[in-house]
C-alpha positions as CSV (number, residue, x, y, z in Angstrom):
1,M,149.0,-1.8,-155.7
2,D,148.2,0.2,-152.6
3,L,149.9,3.6,-152.5
4,S,148.2,4.9,-149.3
5,N,151.3,4.1,-147.2
6,Y,153.7,5.6,-149.7
7,K,155.5,8.7,-148.4
8,I,158.2,10.8,-149.9
9,K,161.3,11.0,-147.9
10,K,162.8,14.5,-147.4
11,T,166.5,14.6,-148.1
12,K,168.8,16.3,-145.6
13,I,171.0,19.1,-146.7
14,T,174.5,17.5,-146.6
15,N,176.7,20.2,-148.2
16,E,176.9,23.9,-148.9
17,R,175.8,23.7,-152.5
18,Q,172.5,22.1,-151.5
19,M,172.0,24.9,-149.0
20,W,172.4,27.6,-151.7
21,I,170.1,25.7,-154.1
22,G,167.5,25.7,-151.3
23,K,167.8,29.4,-151.0
24,F,167.1,29.8,-154.7
25,L,164.2,27.4,-154.4
26,D,162.6,29.3,-151.5
27,R,162.8,32.7,-153.4
28,I,161.7,31.4,-156.8
29,N,158.9,29.2,-155.6
30,A,157.5,31.9,-153.4
31,E,156.9,34.1,-156.5
32,R,155.5,31.4,-158.7
33,R,151.7,31.5,-159.3
34,H,148.9,29.1,-160.3
35,P,149.8,28.0,-163.9
36,Y,153.3,27.2,-162.8
37,K,154.2,24.3,-160.6
38,P,156.9,24.7,-157.9
39,I,160.4,23.9,-159.1
40,T,161.9,20.8,-157.6
41,P,165.4,20.7,-156.0
42,A,166.6,18.3,-158.8
43,R,165.5,20.8,-161.5
44,M,167.1,23.7,-159.8
45,G,170.3,21.6,-159.4
46,M,170.3,21.0,-163.2
47,I,169.7,24.7,-163.9
48,L,172.6,25.7,-161.7
49,S,174.9,22.7,-162.7
50,P,177.2,24.7,-165.0
51,M,178.2,27.0,-162.0
52,N,180.6,26.2,-159.2
53,L,179.8,27.2,-155.6
54,S,181.5,30.6,-155.7
55,Q,179.6,31.5,-158.9
56,I,176.3,30.4,-157.3
57,K,177.0,32.7,-154.3
58,A,177.8,35.6,-156.6
59,F,174.7,34.9,-158.8
60,Y,172.5,34.8,-155.7
61,G,173.8,38.2,-154.6
62,E,173.1,39.6,-158.1
63,C,169.6,38.3,-158.0
64,N,169.1,39.6,-154.5
65,D,170.2,43.1,-155.5
66,A,167.9,43.1,-158.5
67,R,164.4,44.7,-158.4
68,H,162.6,41.4,-159.1
69,F,164.5,38.3,-157.9
70,S,162.8,35.7,-160.2
71,K,162.7,37.9,-163.3
72,Y,166.4,38.6,-163.1
73,F,167.1,34.9,-162.3
74,W,165.3,33.7,-165.4
75,W,166.6,36.4,-167.6
76,K,170.2,35.6,-166.6
77,V,169.8,31.9,-166.8
78,K,168.4,32.0,-170.4
């Protein structure tokens, strides 16, 4: 099986929830270092799945106001 022509298709952002998940991904993945792999959009979607859109917006504001975005994010999620 030849996988040299295989390419991953990027998905387009189709709704506002995906846009907010992308904002979380950008901030969290920017602070992750070597032993940790970047978080995928699907994983972030599962982490934020119990929240509705207004809760996600408020949570982003809380994380943004905190001293360390990712530390606050993981503390609050756990």
